[in-house]
C-alpha positions, 0 to 999 in steps of 0.5 A, spaced: 500 500 500 502 506 498 504 511 504 501 518 503 505 523 507 500 527 511 504 533 511 502 536 505 495 534 507 495 537 514 498 544 510 492 543 505 487 543 511 490 549 515 490 553 508 483 551 507 481 553 515 485 560 514 482 561 507 475 560 510 475 563 516 478 570 513 472 569 508 467 569 513 470 574 518 471 579 512 463 578 510 461 579 517 465 585 517 462 588 511 455 586 513 455 589 520 458 596 516 452 596 511 446 594 516 448 598 522 442 604 522 444 610 525 441 617 525 444 622 520 450 625 523 449 632 520 450 637 526 445 643 528 451 648 528 455 648 521 461 652 521 464 654 514 469 650 511 474 650 506 474 644 501 481 643 498 481 639 491 488 638 488 488 637 481 493 633 476 490 632 469 483 631 466 481 624 467 475 621 465 469 624 469 472 630 472 467 635 470 462 631 474 466 629 480 468 636 481 461 639 480 458 634 485 462 638 490 459 645 488 452 643 489 453 641 497 447 643 501 451 647 506 451 654 508 458 656 507 463 653 504 469 655 499 473 651 494 480 651 492 482 648 486 490 647 485 494 645 479 502 645 479 502 646 471 498 652 468 497 648 462 494 643 466 487 641 462 483 640 469 483 648 469 478 648 463 474 644 467 475 649 473 473 655 469 467 651 466 465 650 473 466 658 475 462 660 470 456 655 472 456 657 479 458 664 479 455 665 486 460 660 489 466 662 493 471 658 488 479 660 488 484 657 483 491 656 485 497 655 480 503 654 483 509 649 481 513 650 487 515 643 490 516 642 498 518 635 498 517 629 494 510 628 494 507 632 489 500 632 491 502 635 498 506 640 495 500 642 491 496 642 497 501 646 501 501 652 495 493 652 496 493 653 503 495 660 502 488 661 499 484 657 505 480 662 508 476 658 513 478 654 520 475 647 518 478 644 512 476 638 507 481 635 503 478 630 497 481 627 491 479 629 484 476 622 482 471 623 488 464 624 487 459 625 492 452 627 494 449 634 496 449 632 503 457 630 503 460 636 507 454 636 512 456 629 514 463 628 514 464 635 518 459 633 523 464 629 527 469 634 528 464 638 533 466 633 538 472 635 541 476 628 542 475 627 534 481 630 530 480 627 523 475 624 519 475 620 513 471 616 509 470 609 506 469 609 498 466 605 493 470 604 486 466 605 480 470 603 474 470 606 467 468 601 461 475 598 460 476 591 463 483 594 467 478 599 470 473 594 472 479 589 475 482 596 479 475 597 482 474 590 484 481 591 488 478 596 492 471 594 493 472 586 494 479 586 497 482 593 500 475 596 503 473 589 506 480 589 509 479 596 512 472 594 515 475 588 518 480 592 522 474 597 523 470 592 526 476 591 531 476 598 533 483 599 529 483 607 527 489 607 523 486 607 516 485 614 513 484 615 506 486 621 501 479 620 498 476 625 504 480 628 510 477 633 514 480 636 520 481 643 523 486 648 521 488 648 529 489 640 529 493 641 522 498 646 525 499 642 531 502 636 527 507 641 523 502 642 518 502 639 511 510 640 511 510 634 516 508 629 510 511 632 504 516 627 503 511 621 505 508 616 500 502 615 505 501 622 506 494 620 509 496 615 513 502 619 516 497 625 518 492 620 522 498 618 525 500 625 527 493 626 529 493 620 534 499 622 537 496 629 539 491 624 543 485 625 538 481 620 535 481 618 527 473 617 526 470 613 520 464 617 517 458 614 515 458 617 509 460 612 503 464 616 497 464 614 490 471 613 487 472 613 479 477 608 477 480 609 470 485 604 468 487 604 460 492 599 460 494 593 464 501 596 465 497 602 469 493 598 473 499 594 476 503 600 477 498 603 481 496 597 485 504 596 486 504 603 489 498 601 493 502 594 495 508 598 497 505 603 501 502 597 505 508 594 506 511 600 509 506 601 513 505 594 516 512 591 515 510 585 520 503 583 518 504 585 510 508 578 510 501 575 512 497 578 507 497 571 503 491 569 508 487 574 505 487 571 498 481 566 500 480 563 493 487 562 491 489 559 498 483 555 499 484 552 492 491 550 494 489 547 500 484 543 496 489 540 492 493 538 497 488 535 501 485 531 495 490 525 496 487 524 503 480 521 503 480 523 511 481 530 509 478 531 502 471 531 504 472 536 510 477 540 505 471 541 500 466 543 505 471 548 507 472 551 500 465 551 498 464 556 504 470 560 502 467 561 495 460 562 498 463 568 502 467 571 497 461 571 492 457 574 497 462 580 498 462 580 490 455 581 490 454 586 496 458 591 493 454 591 486 447 592 489 448 600 488 451 599 481 448 601 475 451 595 471 448 588 470 449 584 477 453 578 473 457 583 469 464 582 472 463 575 475 468 571 470 473 576 473 473 574 480 478 569 479 483 573 475 482 579 480 484 574 486 490 571 482 492 578 480 492 581 487 497 575 489 501 577 483 502 584 485 503 582 492 509 578 490 512 583 486 512 588 491 517 584 495 522 585 489 522 593 489 523 599 493 520 603 487 513 606 485 511 610 479 506 615 481 503 620 476 509 618 471 514 619 476 519 614 479 520 614 487 525 610 491 521 609 498 525 607 504 523 603 510 519 609 514 515 611 507 520 617 505 520 618 498 526 620 494 524 622 486 529 618 481 532 622 476 531 618 469 537 621 466 541 620 472 538 613 473 540 611 465 547 614 466 548 609 472 545 603 469 550 605 463 556 605 467 554 599 472 553 604 478 546 602 482 547 595 479 542 590 483 537 596 485 533 596 479 
């Protein structure tokens, strides 16, 4: 009788147990987040707000995204748009909005000055000179909101213990397949993971999609200059705010974030930057991220247990549970979607394998690509821009070998 070594089968059943446990746990977190019902967070007193919108380029949907911030049901707010390049095509959209909303307080800052390697933060620092109000809201250009957005996300700041408010978001893709895969990354892997940490009361998550804080709090942490050289500027802001003894709060408001990825290369570069950011922020737990890849991990476990009759049935049951939980997460975020419910179902396995691929790649480089520029990232999340000419010269002479 052929003896089958039990070690692979044991590894397989452990893999299946971990995959199933995580898939069910993250589904529970998503359901709890969706099912909680609370009264509106709108406050009776609504102080004036300056909304900072850093721009770079005219990505698809920019007009509708920016316009959604111009139609806020809020008594007094100012919008400051900022670009670094006077020829930036986003300025045409801003000019259109100024003409459409002549009574709205809109300022435009065109300033190329750099204050660090993080170009977005440099843009924001330049814009701050035009901010007139003490309550500040920062939102990315690909964000689209409803008319109650400002009222909802600023209300928690009236509580003295809260120093910063941020939001979860739902990825809304353009029609391209790479955009749809990118939205699935956010909706079905990243945001469910964030909600799981929220369930266990972790307050480390801060998203650049929305950051609200007071000018006093910002000054107390050293202003935006304190994060001007950080890859994860949003996360670092949260760290500094918590260092003051203040809380970071999740708003109940869920944003729409537009996803546009024209090519596979742009998709993987974006996700590599996000993975590299996670690696910097959580270096120890980053190695354990493979536990969050439920379908690939479960499939591996199923293969390893197939040769052991005593374990194969239990393994199949565990895998079925993991698949059901994974499908539930997929369909839950599609309930608000205008597209057909089953449109992206065939991409589910592709998406999970691609996430594994990007995770593995993130161990092989310390470089990220952001808005066409390349940066080296150190262990503390500090960024250093790579001069392409210098890099090319270094390669030609053999200098820097092994760093690419």
